[in-house]
TORPAVEX-172360 format. One record per residue: x, y, z of N, C-alpha, C in turn. Coordinates in steps of 0.2 Angstrom, whole numbers, plus 5000, padded with zeros to 4 digits. Each point is the difference from the previous one (the first is absolute). Layout:
<atoms>
XYZXYZXYZ...
</atoms>
This chain:
<atoms>
503450355082499750004994500049964996500749964999500149954996499849945000499549964995499649954999499350035001499850085000499350015003499750014993500550024997499650024993499649934996499550004996499549954997500749964993499749955000500349984993499750044992499350015002499950044995500250074999500250025007500450094999500749984998500449955001500549984996500049984993499449964999500049984992499950094997499450045001500050074998500650014998500450015005500850045000500449984996500049934998500549974997499850014993499350004997499650004995500350064998499850055005500150094996500749984998500649985005500850004998500049994992499749924999500149974994499550064994499750025002499450034993500650085000500250015006500450074999500749974996500149975000500849984998500550005005500050015008500450005005500049925000499749954996500249955003499849964992500750004998500149984991499749954999499749994993500149944997500549964998499949935006500549944997500650005009499850065003500549995006499649975005500649975006499749955004499650045007499449965000499850025007500249955007500350035002500349955006499850025006499549955005499450015004500250065006500849965001500450065006500250064998500150014996500250074996499350045000499549974997499450034998499750025008499949945004500049995009500350075002500550015001500650095002499950044996499650014994500050054994499250025003499749975003499050025001500150005007500449985005500049985007499449955003500049964995499449955004500649925001499849955003500349924999499849984993500449964998500149934995499249984995499549995007499349964999499750064995499750075003499650034995500550024993500550005001500450004993499849934996500049945003500249944996499049994998499550035002499550015000499950024993500050085002500150054993500449994996500449944998500549984995499449934996499849955004499449994997499450054998499850035001499750054997500050014994500650035002500250054992500249944995500349975003500149934994499249994996499449965005499650014996499650054997500250065000499950054995500450014994500749985001500350004993500650055001500150035006500450065001500749955002500149955005500449985001500149904998500749994996499949944998500449925004500249965000500649965005500349994995500850005000500649974997500149935002500449964997500349955003500850025001500349985007500350055002500050075003499650034999500150084999499450015007499349934999499550045004499750044997499450065004499750054998500550044999499650024992500450074996499450044996500250055000499550074998499849974993499349974996499949964994500350064996500249974992500150034996499550004992499350055000499749994996500250004992499549964997500549994993499650044995500150014993499650064996499549965000499849944999499249985000499550005006500449985006499850035006499750085000500650044999499850084999499249984996500050004993499750034998499149945001499949955002499749975003499550035007500450035003499950085006499550044996500050014995499550074998499549954994500149945001499349974995499749975006500250005006499549985005499850065004500550054999499550075001499450004996500150014992499549994996499349965003500249955001499349965005499650035006500650025005499649975007499950085002500350064997499750065002499450024997499849984994499450014999499549965002500149935004499749975003499950035009500550025001500050045007499550075000499950024994499650065000499249985000499949944995499449985001499849985006500449965004499850005007499750025005500750084998499950055005499250025000499850034993499150024998499649975003500349925001499549975004499949995007500650045004500149975007500350085003500350054998500250055003499750035005500350045005499450025003500250074999499350035006500350084998500650045004500549965003500550035001500649994996499849944995500649984996499650084993499750005000499850064994500150055002500050035005500150085006500950014997500649925001500350015002500350004990499549964998500450024991499750055000499650044998499850054999500550055000500250025007500650045002500449984997500249954999500649974996500150044992499549994997499950014997499750084998500050045003500050054998500750065002500249955005500850025001500750014993499549945000500349974992500150034994499250044999500150024995500150065002500250045005500250075002500750014998500549935004500650014999500449994992499449964998500350004991500250054997499450035002499850094996500850045003500249995006500550025003500749974997500249924997500349974998500549975007499850005004500449975003500249905001500649974996499849935000500249955005500150035006500349955007499350015002499650065003499349995000499749994998499849994992499749954998500149925000500549985000500249935002499949965007499950065004499749975009499449994997499650064996499450005002499649954996500449984994499849934996500449965002500249975006500249955004499350005004500050055006499449985005499150014995500050004992499550015000499849934998500549964998500049924997499849965008500450015003500149965007499050025003499850085000499450005002499449964996500349994995499549994996500049905000500849975002499849945003499950005006500050025003499849995007499149995001499650044992499350025000499849924995500449954999499849954999499749955002500149995006499349985006500449945000500649974999500249934999500950015003500149975004500650005002500649954999499849974994500349974995500250024994499650064998500150024994500450065000499950055008500450045005500650004996500249945002500949965004500150014991499749974994500250004995500150064997499550065001500150044995500850045004499749985008500650055001500749995000500249914999500649964997500250014996499650014995500250024991500350064999499550065004500450064997500650015005500249955006500650005005500449984990500049945001500449974994500050054993499650044998500150024995500250085002500250025007500450055002500749995001500249935002500549954999500349984992499850014997500249984993500050074996499650035000499950064996500350075003499850034995500150085001499650054998499550065001499450015000500550054995499650044995500350074997499750025000500050085004499450034999499650044996499249964999499650034993500050054998500150014994499850044997499250035000499649945000499650024999499350005010500450025002499750005011499750035000499550044996499650035001499349954999500349974993499549964997499949935005500349965004500249965004499850025005499950065003499550005006499250004999499850024992499450014997499849925001500449964998499849944997499949965008500450035003499849975009499450035002499850054998499450065003499549944995500150004996499449944995499849925005500749985002499949935002499650015007500050065003499950015006499450015000499550034995499250025001499849954997500249954997499949924998500149965007500550015003500049965007499350025006500050084999499450035005499349994996500049974996499450004997499749935001500449965000500149935002499949954992500250034994500049994996500749974998500049904999500649985000500349994994499649984997500249984993500450104995500050015002500050094999500749995002500049995008500750015004500349984995500149935000500249954995500450014994499550044996500350014993500650075001499550055005500550075001500649985000500349945008500449975002500549994995499849974995500249954996500550054995499550044997500250054995500750045003499849995007500550075002500949965003499749944998500549955002500750004992499250004996500449984995500450074996499650065002500450085000500649985002500050005006500649995005500649954998500149994997500649944998500550034996500050054998500650044994500450035007499850025008500450045004500549955003499949955001500449935002500650005000500649985002500550014996500449945007500349934994500349995006500750035007500149985005500450025004500849994999500049944996500649954998500049944997500750024996499949934996500049935004499349974997499849955004500349924995500049945006500149954995499649974996500349994993499649974996500049925002499449964996499849945003500549964996500449955002500649964997499649944996500049994994499749934995500749984999499749924998500349954996500250044993500550004998500350034994499949954994500049955002499949914996499150004999500049994993499549964998499549975002499549975000499749945003500549934995500049965001499949944998499749974999499749984993499749954996500249905003499849995003500249945001499449954997499750024998499249964994500549954994500049974999500249964997499649984993500050044995499750004994500149914994499349994999500149934997500250034994500549964994500150024995499249964993
</atoms>
């Protein structure tokens, strides 16, 4: 079996372990150890690490090699700002390009979400929430945008924990309204509704761990321009 697992599968496995915290921020990623961990040769591990570095999950340090990245507070804040831009765009694109199969799955998820919200099961709701966004991302009809939306949600999951919302029923009603706009092909309404949902959901996001702060030069800039008397 060794060596028959694709670099894509290895990349997914390493990313999942980074997001879950099994591979902690700052820890070294040694190809030989990772190859043994996932039962593959070092070649797909090397390819996977290059992909994860391009995604921002992995960084390279002098004398240490590949390590799990350590997001800063600013980078974490930027993720939510990017979400506020990309998810409304994704909803608008889905309204223009979704297939009947996408609509069928989304309707089923909204129905289940509303039902689970009434019974108050946070674990089920989070999984259904993930599936809703994954399906909506698939419906945008653009592999590049789908990849960006999926990668963004994984990075947010890595950086933040989501508290069970007190307004879970309202949240699924908002998804239902987005779905109605997507089903009608109303791109601008789908965009506006998703933007409003993203804005209202911000209070449930909490940082998973203390993050690095940006290191800035404490010295004020020196004015070297001489002023004539």
